[in-house]
N, CA, C, O and the ligand as a Tripos MOL2 file, in Angstrom:
@<TRIPOS>MOLECULE
protein
  305   303    77     0     0
PROTEIN
NO_CHARGES

@<TRIPOS>ATOM
      1 N          64.0190  320.5250  258.9150 N.3       1 MET1
      2 CA         64.2070  319.1900  258.3630 C.3       1 MET1
      3 C          62.9690  318.3440  258.6380 C.2       1 MET1
      4 O          62.4850  318.2630  259.7670 O.2       1 MET1
      5 N          62.4920  317.7450  257.6200 N.am      2 THR2
      6 CA         61.3140  316.9040  257.7570 C.3       2 THR2
      7 C          61.7280  315.4420  257.7770 C.2       2 THR2
      8 O          62.4440  314.9680  256.8940 O.2       2 THR2
      9 N          61.2650  314.7400  258.8010 N.am      3 MET3
     10 CA         61.6520  313.3370  258.9380 C.3       3 MET3
     11 C          60.4200  312.4410  258.9340 C.2       3 MET3
     12 O          59.4180  312.7210  259.5920 O.2       3 MET3
     13 N          60.5230  311.3650  258.1790 N.am      4 HIS4
     14 CA         59.4510  310.3890  258.1890 C.3       4 HIS4
     15 C          60.0300  309.0350  257.8020 C.2       4 HIS4
     16 O          61.0630  308.9590  257.1360 O.2       4 HIS4
     17 N          59.3690  307.9880  258.2170 N.am      5 GLU5
     18 CA         59.8670  306.6500  257.9320 C.3       5 GLU5
     19 C          58.7050  305.6770  257.9070 C.2       5 GLU5
     20 O          57.6430  305.9330  258.4740 O.2       5 GLU5
     21 N          58.9250  304.5650  257.2450 N.am      6 TYR6
     22 CA         57.8920  303.5520  257.1770 C.3       6 TYR6
     23 C          57.9930  302.6180  258.3780 C.2       6 TYR6
     24 O          59.0750  302.1530  258.7360 O.2       6 TYR6
     25 N          56.8460  302.3570  258.9870 N.am      7 GLU7
     26 CA         56.7980  301.4220  260.0960 C.3       7 GLU7
     27 C          55.5990  300.5140  259.9130 C.2       7 GLU7
     28 O          54.6180  300.8740  259.2620 O.2       7 GLU7
     29 N          55.6950  299.3150  260.5060 N.am      8 GLU8
     30 CA         54.5520  298.4150  260.4350 C.3       8 GLU8
     31 C          53.7110  298.5880  261.6910 C.2       8 GLU8
     32 O          54.1700  298.3280  262.8030 O.2       8 GLU8
     33 N          52.4780  299.0290  261.4980 N.am      9 ILE9
     34 CA         51.5520  299.2570  262.6030 C.3       9 ILE9
     35 C          50.4410  298.2140  262.5190 C.2       9 ILE9
     36 O          49.7990  298.0550  261.4800 O.2       9 ILE9
     37 N          50.2270  297.5090  263.6200 N.am     10 ASN10
     38 CA         49.1750  296.5040  263.6270 C.3      10 ASN10
     39 C          47.8110  297.1400  263.8570 C.2      10 ASN10
     40 O          47.6380  297.9770  264.7430 O.2      10 ASN10
     41 N          46.8570  296.7290  263.0490 N.am     11 CYS11
     42 CA         45.4930  297.2260  263.1830 C.3      11 CYS11
     43 C          44.9120  296.8090  264.5350 C.2      11 CYS11
     44 O          44.9930  295.6380  264.9060 O.2      11 CYS11
     45 N          44.3150  297.7770  265.2900 N.am     12 PRO12
     46 CA         43.7350  297.4640  266.5980 C.3      12 PRO12
     47 C          42.4830  296.6090  266.4840 C.2      12 PRO12
     48 O          42.0420  296.0120  267.4660 O.2      12 PRO12
     49 N          41.9190  296.5510  265.3060 N.am     13 ASN13
     50 CA         40.6740  295.8120  265.1100 C.3      13 ASN13
     51 C          40.9220  294.3620  264.6840 C.2      13 ASN13
     52 O          40.3620  293.4380  265.2750 O.2      13 ASN13
     53 N          41.7530  294.1610  263.6650 N.am     14 CYS14
     54 CA         41.9390  292.8150  263.1390 C.3      14 CYS14
     55 C          43.3690  292.3150  263.2480 C.2      14 CYS14
     56 O          43.6450  291.1500  262.9630 O.2      14 CYS14
     57 N          44.2920  293.2030  263.6670 N.am     15 GLY15
     58 CA         45.6570  292.7700  263.8920 C.3      15 GLY15
     59 C          46.5320  292.7100  262.6490 C.2      15 GLY15
     60 O          47.6930  292.3040  262.7190 O.2      15 GLY15
     61 N          45.9790  293.1100  261.5200 N.am     16 THR16
     62 CA         46.7510  293.0960  260.2930 C.3      16 THR16
     63 C          47.8790  294.1330  260.3490 C.2      16 THR16
     64 O          47.6600  295.2690  260.7710 O.2      16 THR16
     65 N          49.0630  293.7450  259.9300 N.am     17 GLY17
     66 CA         50.1760  294.6740  259.8790 C.3      17 GLY17
     67 C          50.0680  295.5690  258.6650 C.2      17 GLY17
     68 O          49.9680  295.0940  257.5340 O.2      17 GLY17
     69 N          50.0890  296.8670  258.9100 N.am     18 ASN18
     70 CA         50.0010  297.8400  257.8140 C.3      18 ASN18
     71 C          51.2690  298.6710  257.7630 C.2      18 ASN18
     72 O          51.6760  299.2570  258.7660 O.2      18 ASN18
     73 N          51.8920  298.7230  256.5970 N.am     19 GLU19
     74 CA         53.0660  299.5640  256.4520 C.3      19 GLU19
     75 C          52.6080  300.9980  256.2470 C.2      19 GLU19
     76 O          51.9700  301.3190  255.2440 O.2      19 GLU19
     77 N          52.9340  301.8500  257.1960 N.am     20 VAL20
     78 CA         52.4740  303.2380  257.1380 C.3      20 VAL20
     79 C          53.6460  304.1940  257.2390 C.2      20 VAL20
     80 O          54.7040  303.8670  257.7780 O.2      20 VAL20
     81 N          53.4240  305.3840  256.7050 N.am     21 LEU21
     82 CA         54.4440  306.4140  256.7650 C.3      21 LEU21
     83 C          54.2580  307.2020  258.0580 C.2      21 LEU21
     84 O          53.2270  307.8440  258.2570 O.2      21 LEU21
     85 N          55.2590  307.1500  258.9340 N.am     22 VAL22
     86 CA         55.1860  307.8210  260.2260 C.3      22 VAL22
     87 C          56.0290  309.0890  260.1850 C.2      22 VAL22
     88 O          57.2190  309.0530  259.8740 O.2      22 VAL22
     89 N          55.3960  310.1960  260.5020 N.am     23 TRP23
     90 CA         56.0880  311.4830  260.5150 C.3      23 TRP23
     91 C          56.5240  311.8130  261.9150 C.2      23 TRP23
     92 O          55.7440  311.6750  262.8570 O.2      23 TRP23
     93 N          57.7580  312.2490  262.0710 N.am     24 SER24
     94 CA         58.2520  312.6100  263.3930 C.3      24 SER24
     95 C          58.5620  314.0940  263.4780 C.2      24 SER24
     96 O          58.4370  314.6910  264.5470 O.2      24 SER24
     97 N          58.9630  314.6930  262.3720 N.am     25 THR25
     98 CA         59.3000  316.1130  262.3810 C.3      25 THR25
     99 C          58.8350  316.7520  261.0860 C.2      25 THR25
    100 O          59.0050  316.1950  260.0010 O.2      25 THR25
    101 N          58.2530  317.9140  261.2180 N.am     26 ILE26
    102 CA         57.8140  318.6360  260.0320 C.3      26 ILE26
    103 C          58.3280  320.0640  260.0990 C.2      26 ILE26
    104 O          58.1790  320.7440  261.1140 O.2      26 ILE26
    105 N          58.9220  320.5020  259.0280 N.am     27 ASN27
    106 CA         59.3660  321.8840  258.9260 C.3      27 ASN27
    107 C          58.4260  322.6110  257.9810 C.2      27 ASN27
    108 O          58.3220  322.2810  256.7990 O.2      27 ASN27
    109 N          57.7480  323.6030  258.5250 N.am     28 ALA28
    110 CA         56.7010  324.2710  257.7490 C.3      28 ALA28
    111 C          57.2540  324.9960  256.5280 C.2      28 ALA28
    112 O          56.5950  325.0570  255.4900 O.2      28 ALA28
    113 N          58.4460  325.5390  256.6450 N.am     29 GLN29
    114 CA         58.9940  326.3020  255.5350 C.3      29 GLN29
    115 C          59.5480  325.3910  254.4320 C.2      29 GLN29
    116 O          59.3570  325.6510  253.2440 O.2      29 GLN29
    117 N          60.2290  324.3350  254.8400 N.am     30 VAL30
    118 CA         60.8220  323.4330  253.8610 C.3      30 VAL30
    119 C          59.7560  322.5810  253.1920 C.2      30 VAL30
    120 O          59.8510  322.2730  252.0040 O.2      30 VAL30
    121 N          58.7500  322.2070  253.9520 N.am     31 SER31
    122 CA         57.7390  321.3090  253.4210 C.3      31 SER31
    123 C          56.3370  321.8740  253.6160 C.2      31 SER31
    124 O          55.5710  321.3690  254.4360 O.2      31 SER31
    125 N          56.0030  322.9130  252.8720 N.am     32 PRO32
    126 CA         54.6710  323.5170  253.0320 C.3      32 PRO32
    127 C          53.5450  322.5410  252.7490 C.2      32 PRO32
    128 O          52.4540  322.6700  253.3050 O.2      32 PRO32
    129 N          53.8000  321.5670  251.8890 N.am     33 GLN33
    130 CA         52.7550  320.5890  251.6010 C.3      33 GLN33
    131 C          52.5130  319.6840  252.8050 C.2      33 GLN33
    132 O          51.4060  319.1850  253.0070 O.2      33 GLN33
    133 N          53.5680  319.4770  253.6040 N.am     34 ASP34
    134 CA         53.4140  318.6690  254.8080 C.3      34 ASP34
    135 C          52.6190  319.4270  255.8630 C.2      34 ASP34
    136 O          51.8220  318.8500  256.6030 O.2      34 ASP34
    137 N          52.8570  320.7490  255.9140 N.am     35 LYS35
    138 CA         52.1190  321.5750  256.8570 C.3      35 LYS35
    139 C          50.6310  321.5150  256.5310 C.2      35 LYS35
    140 O          49.7880  321.4080  257.4210 O.2      35 LYS35
    141 N          50.3280  321.5870  255.2450 N.am     36 ALA36
    142 CA         48.9370  321.5060  254.8140 C.3      36 ALA36
    143 C          48.3350  320.1620  255.2040 C.2      36 ALA36
    144 O          47.1790  320.0900  255.6200 O.2      36 ALA36
    145 N          49.1190  319.1030  255.0680 N.am     37 ALA37
    146 CA         48.6360  317.7770  255.4220 C.3      37 ALA37
    147 C          48.3790  317.6780  256.9170 C.2      37 ALA37
    148 O          47.4150  317.0520  257.3580 O.2      37 ALA37
    149 N          49.2690  318.3160  257.6970 N.am     38 LEU38
    150 CA         49.1050  318.2910  259.1530 C.3      38 LEU38
    151 C          47.8220  319.0040  259.5450 C.2      38 LEU38
    152 O          47.0640  318.5280  260.3910 O.2      38 LEU38
    153 N          47.5870  320.1550  258.9160 N.am     39 LEU39
    154 CA         46.3950  320.9360  259.2300 C.3      39 LEU39
    155 C          45.1320  320.1800  258.8270 C.2      39 LEU39
    156 O          44.0660  320.3740  259.4110 O.2      39 LEU39
    157 N          45.2630  319.3370  257.8460 N.am     40 ASN40
    158 CA         44.1180  318.5380  257.4140 C.3      40 ASN40
    159 C          44.0230  317.2290  258.2020 C.2      40 ASN40
    160 O          43.1280  316.4160  257.9700 O.2      40 ASN40
    161 N          44.9610  317.0380  259.1390 N.am     41 ALA41
    162 CA         44.9800  315.8390  259.9710 C.3      41 ALA41
    163 C          45.0060  314.5610  259.1380 C.2      41 ALA41
    164 O          44.3780  313.5600  259.4820 O.2      41 ALA41
    165 N          45.7400  314.6210  258.0480 N.am     42 SER42
    166 CA         45.7890  313.4660  257.1560 C.3      42 SER42
    167 C          47.0920  312.6890  257.2800 C.2      42 SER42
    168 O          47.3250  311.7270  256.5480 O.2      42 SER42
    169 N          47.9370  313.1170  258.2140 N.am     43 ILE43
    170 CA         49.1640  312.3540  258.4160 C.3      43 ILE43
    171 C          49.1010  311.6710  259.7710 C.2      43 ILE43
    172 O          48.3050  312.0500  260.6300 O.2      43 ILE43
    173 N          49.9300  310.6780  259.9560 N.am     44 ASN44
    174 CA         49.9180  309.8470  261.1500 C.3      44 ASN44
    175 C          48.5240  309.2710  261.3950 C.2      44 ASN44
    176 O          48.1250  309.0190  262.5320 O.2      44 ASN44
    177 N          47.8080  309.0730  260.3110 N.am     45 LEU45
    178 CA         46.5280  308.4040  260.3720 C.3      45 LEU45
    179 C          46.4510  307.5030  259.1470 C.2      45 LEU45
    180 O          46.6040  307.9530  258.0110 O.2      45 LEU45
    181 N          46.2150  306.2400  259.4010 N.am     46 SER46
    182 CA         46.2050  305.2930  258.3000 C.3      46 SER46
    183 C          44.9050  304.5090  258.3030 C.2      46 SER46
    184 O          44.1500  304.5340  259.2750 O.2      46 SER46
    185 N          44.6590  303.8220  257.2170 N.am     47 THR47
    186 CA         43.4750  302.9820  257.1290 C.3      47 THR47
    187 C          43.9180  301.5430  256.9000 C.2      47 THR47
    188 O          44.6960  301.2610  255.9880 O.2      47 THR47
    189 N          43.4190  300.6380  257.7300 N.am     48 CYS48
    190 CA         43.7860  299.2350  257.6240 C.3      48 CYS48
    191 C          43.4330  298.6980  256.2340 C.2      48 CYS48
    192 O          42.3160  298.8780  255.7480 O.2      48 CYS48
    193 N          44.4110  298.0340  255.6060 N.am     49 ARG49
    194 CA         44.1760  297.5310  254.2580 C.3      49 ARG49
    195 C          43.2500  296.3200  254.2650 C.2      49 ARG49
    196 O          42.7330  295.9200  253.2220 O.2      49 ARG49
    197 N          43.0450  295.7430  255.4370 N.am     50 GLN50
    198 CA         42.2040  294.5570  255.5390 C.3      50 GLN50
    199 C          40.7520  294.8820  255.8650 C.2      50 GLN50
    200 O          39.8380  294.4410  255.1680 O.2      50 GLN50
    201 N          40.5420  295.6690  256.9480 N.am     51 CYS51
    202 CA         39.1750  295.9080  257.4120 C.3      51 CYS51
    203 C          38.7590  297.3780  257.3130 C.2      51 CYS51
    204 O          37.6440  297.7380  257.6900 O.2      51 CYS51
    205 N          39.6560  298.2210  256.8070 N.am     52 LYS52
    206 CA         39.3660  299.6500  256.5920 C.3      52 LYS52
    207 C          39.1550  300.4430  257.8770 C.2      52 LYS52
    208 O          38.6260  301.5540  257.8490 O.2      52 LYS52
    209 N          39.5720  299.8700  259.0020 N.am     53 THR53
    210 CA         39.5000  300.6180  260.2540 C.3      53 THR53
    211 C          40.5740  301.7010  260.2560 C.2      53 THR53
    212 O          41.6960  301.4690  259.8060 O.2      53 THR53
    213 N          40.2300  302.8790  260.7620 N.am     54 GLU54
    214 CA         41.2120  303.9500  260.8450 C.3      54 GLU54
    215 C          42.1870  303.6550  261.9750 C.2      54 GLU54
    216 O          41.7890  303.3960  263.1110 O.2      54 GLU54
    217 N          43.4760  303.6990  261.6380 N.am     55 VAL55
    218 CA         44.5170  303.4070  262.6060 C.3      55 VAL55
    219 C          45.2810  304.6870  262.8930 C.2      55 VAL55
    220 O          46.0130  305.1870  262.0390 O.2      55 VAL55
    221 N          45.1100  305.2160  264.0980 N.am     56 LEU56
    222 CA         45.8270  306.4240  264.4890 C.3      56 LEU56
    223 C          47.2010  306.0330  265.0250 C.2      56 LEU56
    224 O          47.3170  305.1980  265.9230 O.2      56 LEU56
    225 N          48.2210  306.6390  264.4700 N.am     57 ILE57
    226 CA         49.5840  306.3360  264.8950 C.3      57 ILE57
    227 C          49.9250  307.2260  266.0810 C.2      57 ILE57
    228 O          50.1450  308.4270  265.9290 O.2      57 ILE57
    229 N          49.9660  306.6250  267.2520 N.am     58 ASP58
    230 CA         50.1840  307.3670  268.4860 C.3      58 ASP58
    231 C          51.6700  307.6700  268.6480 C.2      58 ASP58
    232 O          52.4160  306.9250  269.2840 O.2      58 ASP58
    233 N          52.0650  308.7730  268.0600 N.am     59 ARG59
    234 CA         53.4840  309.1200  268.0440 C.3      59 ARG59
    235 C          53.6090  310.6330  268.1820 C.2      59 ARG59
    236 O          52.9250  311.3780  267.4790 O.2      59 ARG59
    237 N          54.4770  311.0910  269.0820 N.am     60 PRO60
    238 CA         54.6520  312.5450  269.1990 C.3      60 PRO60
    239 C          55.1920  313.1220  267.9000 C.2      60 PRO60
    240 O          56.1040  312.5690  267.2850 O.2      60 PRO60
    241 N          54.6230  314.2230  267.5050 N.am     61 LEU61
    242 CA         55.0250  314.8660  266.2590 C.3      61 LEU61
    243 C          55.6650  316.2080  266.5890 C.2      61 LEU61
    244 O          55.0350  317.0990  267.1570 O.2      61 LEU61
    245 N          56.9230  316.3210  266.2200 N.am     62 LEU62
    246 CA         57.6490  317.5600  266.4750 C.3      62 LEU62
    247 C          57.4480  318.4830  265.2870 C.2      62 LEU62
    248 O          57.8270  318.1730  264.1580 O.2      62 LEU62
    249 N          56.8470  319.6170  265.5710 N.am     63 TYR63
    250 CA         56.5080  320.5370  264.4970 C.3      63 TYR63
    251 C          57.3540  321.8030  264.5750 C.2      63 TYR63
    252 O          57.2760  322.5730  265.5320 O.2      63 TYR63
    253 N          58.1490  321.9870  263.5570 N.am     64 HIS64
    254 CA         59.0210  323.1600  263.5110 C.3      64 HIS64
    255 C          58.4260  324.2230  262.6020 C.2      64 HIS64
    256 O          58.0100  323.9370  261.4800 O.2      64 HIS64
    257 N          58.3930  325.4350  263.0940 N.am     65 ASP65
    258 CA         58.0070  326.5420  262.2480 C.3      65 ASP65
    259 C          58.9820  327.6780  262.5410 C.2      65 ASP65
    260 O          58.9480  328.2830  263.6130 O.2      65 ASP65
    261 N          59.8380  327.9520  261.5850 N.am     66 MET66
    262 CA         60.9440  328.8680  261.8420 C.3      66 MET66
    263 C          60.6430  330.3100  261.4560 C.2      66 MET66
    264 O          61.5460  331.1470  261.4590 O.2      66 MET66
    265 N          59.4050  330.6120  261.1280 N.am     67 GLU67
    266 CA         59.0600  331.9690  260.7170 C.3      67 GLU67
    267 C          59.4210  333.0050  261.7760 C.2      67 GLU67
    268 O          59.9440  334.0730  261.4590 O.2      67 GLU67
    269 N          59.1350  332.6780  263.0440 N.am     68 ILE68
    270 CA         59.3880  333.6260  264.1260 C.3      68 ILE68
    271 C          60.8780  333.9390  264.2330 C.2      68 ILE68
    272 O          61.2700  335.0880  264.4370 O.2      68 ILE68
    273 N          61.7000  332.9040  264.0920 N.am     69 ARG69
    274 CA         63.1330  333.1090  264.1820 C.3      69 ARG69
    275 C          63.6140  334.0240  263.0450 C.2      69 ARG69
    276 O          64.4320  334.9190  263.2580 O.2      69 ARG69
    277 N          63.1000  333.7860  261.8590 N.am     70 TYR70
    278 CA         63.4940  334.6110  260.7170 C.3      70 TYR70
    279 C          63.0610  336.0660  260.8950 C.2      70 TYR70
    280 O          63.7830  336.9950  260.5320 O.2      70 TYR70
    281 N          61.8680  336.2400  261.4640 N.am     71 MET71
    282 CA         61.3410  337.5770  261.6440 C.3      71 MET71
    283 C          62.1560  338.3590  262.6800 C.2      71 MET71
    284 O          62.3230  339.5730  262.5660 O.2      71 MET71
    285 N          62.6570  337.6480  263.6850 N.am     72 ALA72
    286 CA         63.3730  338.3050  264.7600 C.3      72 ALA72
    287 C          64.8130  338.6510  264.3590 C.2      72 ALA72
    288 O          65.4710  339.4660  265.0060 O.2      72 ALA72
    289 N          65.2860  338.0190  263.2860 N.am     73 ARG73
    290 CA         66.6610  338.2480  262.8670 C.3      73 ARG73
    291 C          66.6810  338.5260  261.3640 C.2      73 ARG73
    292 O          66.8170  337.6000  260.5640 O.2      73 ARG73
    293 N          66.5460  339.7890  260.9790 N.am     74 PRO74
    294 CA         66.5120  340.1360  259.5500 C.3      74 PRO74
    295 C          67.7570  339.6520  258.8170 C.2      74 PRO74
    296 O          68.8650  339.6980  259.3520 O.2      74 PRO74
    297 N          67.5620  339.1950  257.6070 N.am     75 MET75
    298 CA         68.6780  338.6900  256.8120 C.3      75 MET75
    299 C          69.5640  339.8320  256.3330 C.2      75 MET75
    300 O          69.0810  340.9410  256.1050 O.2      75 MET75
    301 N          70.8360  339.5720  256.1840 N.am     76 GLY76
    302 CA         71.7820  340.5450  255.6850 C.3      76 GLY76
    303 C          72.4560  341.2730  256.8410 C.2      76 GLY76
    304 O          73.2970  342.1430  256.6150 O.2      76 GLY76
    305 ZN         42.1420  295.8750  260.3750 Zn       77 ZN77
@<TRIPOS>BOND
     1     1     2 1
     2     2     3 1
     3     3     4 2
     4     3     5 am
     5     5     6 1
     6     6     7 1
     7     7     8 2
     8     7     9 am
     9     9    10 1
    10    10    11 1
    11    11    12 2
    12    11    13 am
    13    13    14 1
    14    14    15 1
    15    15    16 2
    16    15    17 am
    17    17    18 1
    18    18    19 1
    19    19    20 2
    20    19    21 am
    21    21    22 1
    22    22    23 1
    23    23    24 2
    24    23    25 am
    25    25    26 1
    26    26    27 1
    27    27    28 2
    28    27    29 am
    29    29    30 1
    30    30    31 1
    31    31    32 2
    32    31    33 am
    33    33    34 1
    34    34    35 1
    35    35    36 2
    36    35    37 am
    37    37    38 1
    38    38    39 1
    39    39    40 2
    40    39    41 am
    41    41    42 1
    42    42    43 1
    43    43    44 2
    44    43    45 am
    45    45    46 1
    46    46    47 1
    47    47    48 2
    48    47    49 am
    49    49    50 1
    50    50    51 1
    51    51    52 2
    52    51    53 am
    53    53    54 1
    54    54    55 1
    55    55    56 2
    56    55    57 am
    57    57    58 1
    58    58    59 1
    59    59    60 2
    60    59    61 am
    61    61    62 1
    62    62    63 1
    63    63    64 2
    64    63    65 am
    65    65    66 1
    66    66    67 1
    67    67    68 2
    68    67    69 am
    69    69    70 1
    70    70    71 1
    71    71    72 2
    72    71    73 am
    73    73    74 1
    74    74    75 1
    75    75    76 2
    76    75    77 am
    77    77    78 1
    78    78    79 1
    79    79    80 2
    80    79    81 am
    81    81    82 1
    82    82    83 1
    83    83    84 2
    84    83    85 am
    85    85    86 1
    86    86    87 1
    87    87    88 2
    88    87    89 am
    89    89    90 1
    90    90    91 1
    91    91    92 2
    92    91    93 am
    93    93    94 1
    94    94    95 1
    95    95    96 2
    96    95    97 am
    97    97    98 1
    98    98    99 1
    99    99   100 2
   100    99   101 am
   101   101   102 1
   102   102   103 1
   103   103   104 2
   104   103   105 am
   105   105   106 1
   106   106   107 1
   107   107   108 2
   108   107   109 am
   109   109   110 1
   110   110   111 1
   111   111   112 2
   112   111   113 am
   113   113   114 1
   114   114   115 1
   115   115   116 2
   116   115   117 am
   117   117   118 1
   118   118   119 1
   119   119   120 2
   120   119   121 am
   121   121   122 1
   122   122   123 1
   123   123   124 2
   124   123   125 am
   125   125   126 1
   126   126   127 1
   127   127   128 2
   128   127   129 am
   129   129   130 1
   130   130   131 1
   131   131   132 2
   132   131   133 am
   133   133   134 1
   134   134   135 1
   135   135   136 2
   136   135   137 am
   137   137   138 1
   138   138   139 1
   139   139   140 2
   140   139   141 am
   141   141   142 1
   142   142   143 1
   143   143   144 2
   144   143   145 am
   145   145   146 1
   146   146   147 1
   147   147   148 2
   148   147   149 am
   149   149   150 1
   150   150   151 1
   151   151   152 2
   152   151   153 am
   153   153   154 1
   154   154   155 1
   155   155   156 2
   156   155   157 am
   157   157   158 1
   158   158   159 1
   159   159   160 2
   160   159   161 am
   161   161   162 1
   162   162   163 1
   163   163   164 2
   164   163   165 am
   165   165   166 1
   166   166   167 1
   167   167   168 2
   168   167   169 am
   169   169   170 1
   170   170   171 1
   171   171   172 2
   172   171   173 am
   173   173   174 1
   174   174   175 1
   175   175   176 2
   176   175   177 am
   177   177   178 1
   178   178   179 1
   179   179   180 2
   180   179   181 am
   181   181   182 1
   182   182   183 1
   183   183   184 2
   184   183   185 am
   185   185   186 1
   186   186   187 1
   187   187   188 2
   188   187   189 am
   189   189   190 1
   190   190   191 1
   191   191   192 2
   192   191   193 am
   193   193   194 1
   194   194   195 1
   195   195   196 2
   196   195   197 am
   197   197   198 1
   198   198   199 1
   199   199   200 2
   200   199   201 am
   201   201   202 1
   202   202   203 1
   203   203   204 2
   204   203   205 am
   205   205   206 1
   206   206   207 1
   207   207   208 2
   208   207   209 am
   209   209   210 1
   210   210   211 1
   211   211   212 2
   212   211   213 am
   213   213   214 1
   214   214   215 1
   215   215   216 2
   216   215   217 am
   217   217   218 1
   218   218   219 1
   219   219   220 2
   220   219   221 am
   221   221   222 1
   222   222   223 1
   223   223   224 2
   224   223   225 am
   225   225   226 1
   226   226   227 1
   227   227   228 2
   228   227   229 am
   229   229   230 1
   230   230   231 1
   231   231   232 2
   232   231   233 am
   233   233   234 1
   234   234   235 1
   235   235   236 2
   236   235   237 am
   237   237   238 1
   238   238   239 1
   239   239   240 2
   240   239   241 am
   241   241   242 1
   242   242   243 1
   243   243   244 2
   244   243   245 am
   245   245   246 1
   246   246   247 1
   247   247   248 2
   248   247   249 am
   249   249   250 1
   250   250   251 1
   251   251   252 2
   252   251   253 am
   253   253   254 1
   254   254   255 1
   255   255   256 2
   256   255   257 am
   257   257   258 1
   258   258   259 1
   259   259   260 2
   260   259   261 am
   261   261   262 1
   262   262   263 1
   263   263   264 2
   264   263   265 am
   265   265   266 1
   266   266   267 1
   267   267   268 2
   268   267   269 am
   269   269   270 1
   270   270   271 1
   271   271   272 2
   272   271   273 am
   273   273   274 1
   274   274   275 1
   275   275   276 2
   276   275   277 am
   277   277   278 1
   278   278   279 1
   279   279   280 2
   280   279   281 am
   281   281   282 1
   282   282   283 1
   283   283   284 2
   284   283   285 am
   285   285   286 1
   286   286   287 1
   287   287   288 2
   288   287   289 am
   289   289   290 1
   290   290   291 1
   291   291   292 2
   292   291   293 am
   293   293   294 1
   294   294   295 1
   295   295   296 2
   296   295   297 am
   297   297   298 1
   298   298   299 1
   299   299   300 2
   300   299   301 am
   301   301   302 1
   302   302   303 1
   303   303   304 2
@<TRIPOS>SUBSTRUCTURE
     1 MET1         2 RESIDUE 1 A MET
     2 THR2         6 RESIDUE 1 A THR
     3 MET3        10 RESIDUE 1 A MET
     4 HIS4        14 RESIDUE 1 A HIS
     5 GLU5        18 RESIDUE 1 A GLU
     6 TYR6        22 RESIDUE 1 A TYR
     7 GLU7        26 RESIDUE 1 A GLU
     8 GLU8        30 RESIDUE 1 A GLU
     9 ILE9        34 RESIDUE 1 A ILE
    10 ASN10       38 RESIDUE 1 A ASN
    11 CYS11       42 RESIDUE 1 A CYS
    12 PRO12       46 RESIDUE 1 A PRO
    13 ASN13       50 RESIDUE 1 A ASN
    14 CYS14       54 RESIDUE 1 A CYS
    15 GLY15       58 RESIDUE 1 A GLY
    16 THR16       62 RESIDUE 1 A THR
    17 GLY17       66 RESIDUE 1 A GLY
    18 ASN18       70 RESIDUE 1 A ASN
    19 GLU19       74 RESIDUE 1 A GLU
    20 VAL20       78 RESIDUE 1 A VAL
    21 LEU21       82 RESIDUE 1 A LEU
    22 VAL22       86 RESIDUE 1 A VAL
    23 TRP23       90 RESIDUE 1 A TRP
    24 SER24       94 RESIDUE 1 A SER
    25 THR25       98 RESIDUE 1 A THR
    26 ILE26      102 RESIDUE 1 A ILE
    27 ASN27      106 RESIDUE 1 A ASN
    28 ALA28      110 RESIDUE 1 A ALA
    29 GLN29      114 RESIDUE 1 A GLN
    30 VAL30      118 RESIDUE 1 A VAL
    31 SER31      122 RESIDUE 1 A SER
    32 PRO32      126 RESIDUE 1 A PRO
    33 GLN33      130 RESIDUE 1 A GLN
    34 ASP34      134 RESIDUE 1 A ASP
    35 LYS35      138 RESIDUE 1 A LYS
    36 ALA36      142 RESIDUE 1 A ALA
    37 ALA37      146 RESIDUE 1 A ALA
    38 LEU38      150 RESIDUE 1 A LEU
    39 LEU39      154 RESIDUE 1 A LEU
    40 ASN40      158 RESIDUE 1 A ASN
    41 ALA41      162 RESIDUE 1 A ALA
    42 SER42      166 RESIDUE 1 A SER
    43 ILE43      170 RESIDUE 1 A ILE
    44 ASN44      174 RESIDUE 1 A ASN
    45 LEU45      178 RESIDUE 1 A LEU
    46 SER46      182 RESIDUE 1 A SER
    47 THR47      186 RESIDUE 1 A THR
    48 CYS48      190 RESIDUE 1 A CYS
    49 ARG49      194 RESIDUE 1 A ARG
    50 GLN50      198 RESIDUE 1 A GLN
    51 CYS51      202 RESIDUE 1 A CYS
    52 LYS52      206 RESIDUE 1 A LYS
    53 THR53      210 RESIDUE 1 A THR
    54 GLU54      214 RESIDUE 1 A GLU
    55 VAL55      218 RESIDUE 1 A VAL
    56 LEU56      222 RESIDUE 1 A LEU
    57 ILE57      226 RESIDUE 1 A ILE
    58 ASP58      230 RESIDUE 1 A ASP
    59 ARG59      234 RESIDUE 1 A ARG
    60 PRO60      238 RESIDUE 1 A PRO
    61 LEU61      242 RESIDUE 1 A LEU
    62 LEU62      246 RESIDUE 1 A LEU
    63 TYR63      250 RESIDUE 1 A TYR
    64 HIS64      254 RESIDUE 1 A HIS
    65 ASP65      258 RESIDUE 1 A ASP
    66 MET66      262 RESIDUE 1 A MET
    67 GLU67      266 RESIDUE 1 A GLU
    68 ILE68      270 RESIDUE 1 A ILE
    69 ARG69      274 RESIDUE 1 A ARG
    70 TYR70      278 RESIDUE 1 A TYR
    71 MET71      282 RESIDUE 1 A MET
    72 ALA72      286 RESIDUE 1 A ALA
    73 ARG73      290 RESIDUE 1 A ARG
    74 PRO74      294 RESIDUE 1 A PRO
    75 MET75      298 RESIDUE 1 A MET
    76 GLY76      302 RESIDUE 1 A GLY
    77 ZN77       305 GROUP 0 **** ****
């Protein structure tokens, strides 16, 4: 299950509130596009709409990858 929500994060440089999408859980199988985004480090990182400073969202990210579980327990 992939979970994300919008939160207002204040820019550390100018204090402007930016509405950003915060990811808390990513499931690699359900959301392969999210996995790709994670590998590209393009999530939980925003750019201030006022001063263009990069705002890193300091939030633990729970990353689920269920491939191992599937491999250990054959279907059927
Ligand atoms: Zn700013």
